[in-house]
C-alpha positions as CSV (number, residue, x, y, z in Angstrom):
1,X,0.1,0.0,0.3
2,X,1.4,3.3,-1.1
3,X,0.0,5.4,2.3
4,X,2.2,2.7,4.3
5,X,5.1,3.3,2.3
6,X,4.9,6.9,2.6
7,X,4.6,6.6,6.6
8,X,7.8,4.3,6.2
9,X,9.7,7.1,4.8
10,X,8.2,9.6,6.8
11,X,9.4,8.1,10.0
12,X,12.8,6.9,8.3
13,X,13.5,10.8,7.5
14,X,12.5,11.5,11.1
15,X,15.1,8.8,12.7
16,X,17.6,10.2,10.4
17,X,17.9,13.2,11.9
18,X,16.6,12.5,15.4
19,X,18.4,15.1,17.3
20,X,17.6,18.1,14.8
21,X,14.0,17.3,13.9
22,X,11.1,19.8,14.9
23,X,8.3,18.4,12.9
24,X,7.6,15.6,16.0
25,X,8.0,17.9,18.8
26,X,6.8,15.5,21.8
27,X,10.2,13.6,20.1
28,X,12.0,16.5,20.1
29,X,11.0,16.8,23.5
30,X,12.1,13.8,24.5
31,X,15.8,13.8,23.2
32,X,16.2,17.5,24.6
33,X,15.6,16.2,27.9
34,X,17.3,12.8,27.8
35,X,20.4,15.5,26.3
36,X,20.1,17.6,29.6
37,X,20.7,14.5,31.6
38,X,24.0,13.4,30.4
39,X,21.7,10.4,28.6
40,X,23.1,9.3,24.7
41,X,20.8,7.9,22.1
42,X,23.1,5.1,21.0
43,X,20.4,3.6,18.8
44,X,16.8,4.1,17.8
45,X,13.9,2.3,15.7
46,X,10.6,1.8,14.8
47,X,7.8,-0.4,13.4
48,X,4.7,0.9,11.8
49,X,1.7,-1.2,12.2
50,X,-1.6,0.3,10.4
51,X,-5.0,-1.0,11.7
52,X,-7.5,1.1,10.1
53,X,-7.8,2.9,6.6
54,X,-10.5,5.1,5.1
55,X,-10.7,6.2,1.5
56,X,-13.1,8.7,-0.4
57,X,-12.0,10.2,-4.1
58,X,-8.4,11.5,-3.4
59,X,-8.2,12.1,0.1
60,X,-7.3,8.7,2.7
61,X,-6.7,8.9,6.3
62,X,-4.3,6.0,7.9
63,X,-4.2,5.1,11.7
64,X,-1.5,3.0,12.5
65,X,0.4,2.2,16.0
66,X,4.2,3.4,16.2
67,X,6.3,1.1,18.4
68,X,9.4,3.2,19.0
69,X,12.8,1.6,21.0
70,X,15.6,3.6,21.7
71,X,18.6,1.9,23.1
72,X,20.3,4.7,25.8
73,X,23.3,5.3,27.5
74,X,23.4,6.8,31.3
75,X,27.0,7.1,31.6
76,X,28.4,3.4,32.2
77,X,24.7,1.7,31.7
78,X,22.8,0.7,28.8
79,X,18.8,0.5,29.1
80,X,16.1,0.6,26.6
81,X,13.1,3.2,26.5
82,X,10.5,1.4,24.6
83,X,6.7,2.9,23.9
84,X,3.8,2.3,21.9
85,X,2.2,5.4,20.1
86,X,-1.1,6.0,18.3
87,X,-0.5,7.8,14.9
88,X,-3.1,9.1,12.3
89,X,-1.9,10.4,9.1
90,X,-4.3,12.3,6.2
91,X,-3.3,12.1,2.4
92,X,-4.4,14.3,-0.4
93,X,-3.6,12.0,-3.0
94,X,0.0,10.4,-2.3
95,X,1.1,13.5,-0.5
96,X,1.0,13.6,3.2
97,X,-1.4,16.6,4.4
98,X,-1.2,16.2,7.8
99,X,0.3,14.1,10.8
100,X,-0.5,13.2,14.6
101,X,0.7,11.1,17.1
102,X,-1.0,10.7,20.5
103,X,1.3,9.5,23.3
104,X,-1.3,9.8,26.2
105,X,-5.6,9.3,25.9
106,X,-6.8,10.5,28.9
107,X,-10.2,9.3,30.9
108,X,-13.2,10.9,30.0
109,X,-14.8,9.2,32.8
110,X,-16.8,11.5,35.0
111,X,-15.6,11.4,38.8
112,X,-17.0,9.4,41.0
113,X,-17.9,9.6,44.4
114,X,-15.1,10.1,46.5
115,X,-15.4,10.0,50.2
116,X,-16.2,6.7,50.7
117,X,-12.5,5.1,48.9
118,X,-10.8,5.6,52.0
119,X,-11.8,4.2,55.8
120,X,-12.5,7.2,57.6
121,X,-12.8,5.0,60.8
122,X,-9.5,4.1,61.0
123,X,-7.0,6.5,62.3
124,X,-4.0,4.0,61.6
125,X,-2.9,2.6,58.8
126,X,-2.9,-1.7,58.5
127,X,0.5,-2.6,57.6
128,X,0.7,-5.2,54.8
129,X,4.1,-6.8,53.5
130,X,4.5,-5.2,49.8
131,X,6.8,-7.2,47.3
132,X,8.4,-4.8,45.4
133,X,10.2,-6.8,43.3
134,X,7.3,-9.3,42.4
135,X,5.2,-5.9,41.4
136,X,8.1,-4.6,39.2
137,X,8.4,-8.0,37.5
138,X,4.9,-7.9,36.5
139,X,5.0,-4.6,35.5
140,X,8.0,-5.7,33.0
141,X,5.8,-9.0,32.1
142,X,2.9,-6.9,31.3
143,X,4.0,-3.6,29.8
144,X,3.2,-4.2,26.3
145,X,0.6,-6.8,26.6
146,X,-2.7,-7.6,28.6
147,X,-3.2,-10.1,31.2
148,X,-6.1,-12.3,30.3
149,X,-6.8,-12.5,33.7
150,X,-8.1,-9.0,34.2
151,X,-10.2,-7.2,31.7
152,X,-8.9,-4.5,29.2
153,X,-9.5,-0.8,29.3
154,X,-9.7,1.7,26.7
155,X,-8.0,3.9,29.1
156,X,-5.7,1.0,30.9
157,X,-3.2,2.9,33.1
158,X,-5.3,2.4,36.1
159,X,-5.9,-0.9,36.0
160,X,-2.3,-1.9,34.9
161,X,-0.8,-0.2,37.6
162,X,-3.3,-1.7,40.1
163,X,-2.6,-4.8,38.6
164,X,1.1,-4.5,39.6
165,X,0.4,-3.6,42.9
166,X,-1.7,-6.4,43.4
167,X,1.3,-8.9,42.3
168,X,3.3,-7.2,44.8
169,X,0.8,-8.4,47.3
170,X,-1.2,-5.0,48.2
171,X,-4.3,-6.5,49.6
172,X,-7.6,-5.8,48.2
173,X,-10.6,-4.4,50.4
174,X,-14.3,-2.7,49.9
175,X,-16.0,-5.3,47.8
176,X,-18.6,-5.2,46.1
177,X,-19.5,-1.3,46.9
178,X,-18.0,0.2,44.0
179,X,-17.2,3.5,45.9
180,X,-15.4,2.0,48.7
181,X,-12.0,0.6,49.0
182,X,-9.8,-0.9,46.3
183,X,-10.3,-3.9,44.6
184,X,-11.0,-6.4,41.4
185,X,-13.5,-9.4,41.4
186,X,-14.0,-11.3,38.1
187,X,-17.0,-8.9,36.4
188,X,-16.9,-6.2,38.6
189,X,-13.9,-3.8,40.5
190,X,-14.0,-0.8,42.2
191,X,-13.8,2.9,40.5
192,X,-9.9,3.2,42.2
193,X,-8.9,0.0,40.8
194,X,-9.6,1.5,36.9
195,X,-10.0,5.4,37.1
196,X,-6.8,7.6,37.3
197,X,-8.7,10.4,39.6
198,X,-10.5,7.7,42.2
199,X,-7.0,6.0,42.1
200,X,-5.1,9.0,43.5
201,X,-8.0,9.5,46.0
202,X,-7.8,6.3,47.3
203,X,-4.0,6.3,47.6
204,X,-4.5,9.6,49.9
205,X,-6.7,8.6,52.1
206,X,-6.8,4.7,52.8
207,X,-6.0,3.2,55.9
208,X,-6.3,-0.3,54.9
209,X,-5.6,-2.9,52.6
210,X,-3.6,-1.2,49.8
211,X,-1.7,2.0,51.6
212,X,0.6,4.6,50.9
213,X,2.4,7.8,51.8
214,X,2.7,10.5,49.8
215,X,6.2,12.5,49.4
216,X,7.2,15.8,47.8
217,X,9.4,14.5,45.4
218,X,9.9,12.1,42.5
219,X,13.5,11.5,44.1
220,X,12.1,9.6,47.3
221,X,10.7,6.9,45.2
222,X,11.7,3.4,45.0
223,X,10.8,0.7,42.2
224,X,7.2,-0.6,43.3
225,X,6.1,3.3,43.9
226,X,3.6,5.2,42.2
227,X,3.2,8.3,40.2
228,X,-0.1,10.5,39.3
229,X,-0.8,13.0,37.0
230,X,-2.5,15.6,36.2
231,X,-1.9,17.3,32.7
232,X,-3.9,20.4,33.0
233,X,-3.2,21.2,36.2
234,X,-6.6,21.2,36.8
235,X,-7.3,19.3,39.8
236,X,-8.9,16.1,38.1
237,X,-5.9,13.6,37.4
238,X,-5.7,11.6,34.3
239,X,-3.0,9.2,34.8
240,X,-0.9,6.9,36.9
241,X,2.6,4.8,36.2
242,X,4.7,2.5,38.3
243,X,8.2,3.0,39.1
244,X,10.6,0.2,37.7
245,X,14.0,1.4,37.9
246,X,15.8,4.6,39.0
247,X,18.6,6.4,36.5
248,X,22.0,7.4,37.6
249,X,20.7,10.8,39.2
250,X,18.5,8.9,41.2
251,X,15.3,9.8,39.2
252,X,12.4,7.2,38.0
253,X,12.0,5.6,35.3
254,X,8.4,4.5,35.0
255,X,5.9,1.7,33.0
256,X,2.6,2.7,31.5
257,X,-0.1,1.3,29.9
258,X,-2.8,3.0,27.4
259,X,-0.1,4.5,25.3
260,X,2.2,1.4,26.2
261,X,5.7,2.3,27.3
262,X,9.1,1.4,29.5
263,X,11.8,2.8,31.0
264,X,10.1,6.2,30.3
265,X,11.5,9.1,32.5
266,X,8.8,10.1,34.7
267,X,8.1,13.6,34.1
268,X,6.5,13.0,30.5
269,X,7.2,16.3,29.1
270,X,8.0,14.6,26.5
271,X,4.1,13.9,25.9
272,X,1.8,15.0,24.0
273,X,-0.7,15.8,26.9
274,X,1.7,17.5,28.5
275,X,0.9,21.3,29.9
276,X,3.2,23.9,32.0
277,X,0.3,23.5,34.5
278,X,0.9,19.8,35.0
279,X,1.1,18.3,39.0
280,X,2.4,15.0,40.1
281,X,1.4,13.3,43.4
282,X,4.0,11.0,44.6
283,X,3.3,7.8,46.5
284,X,5.2,5.5,48.4
285,X,3.5,2.1,48.4
286,X,3.0,0.4,52.1
287,X,5.0,2.9,54.2
């Protein structure tokens, strides 16, 4: 198909001048941020997977998935940053008219009622044993695929993080009330399990089951901890990630779903959803 060849050539051109190009500003920002940290891109590879085409007369639109892999050198250490992003490209005849990449998809769900997520009658938090290694192992196993034991959501970031925490031994509670606690049970689950905003508020107030401590900076987090993102800074949290490792400066690298990504720098300044008003919440799990 001619359109696929055009997309292939488009991305070959982008990759050939990765350090200079500004056609894809999200990628430009990613490269700039890596460079500011002293991290060098040793190799960049990509793969295109088209999945929907619509055509009318001389105009056509093609949707595709872009898989991007960056081999990074952080002083003496090497690691891969990987991501799978949704692209859409418009053609006029055989020429590209417009192109768009979306690296994040935020939830359109209404805010569920929040007050019952935490157990306000419990003054002290109930301790639990959290196996960070198991949580990170799960995050690495399923970053680019979906565990059939759980439902796959269109906006899957919080569901994925919840699964990781559960794999690390975080206890569930509150079923069958969807507005209470944090839990998943076959065909039903709490809002806090799958909705980004609900999960953020649950972590702030829970005193039993899965509990967390809010800290002031990303530097204080360890693998297995969680970052919540309010891209617009409007008080509604849109996205969640899990920390899977730290870079040479002790800053988190995270995994996420929806736009599936692995070993991404925590601040998301390379995101198409990023705004200067972005707000973060940092949670140490089980502390």
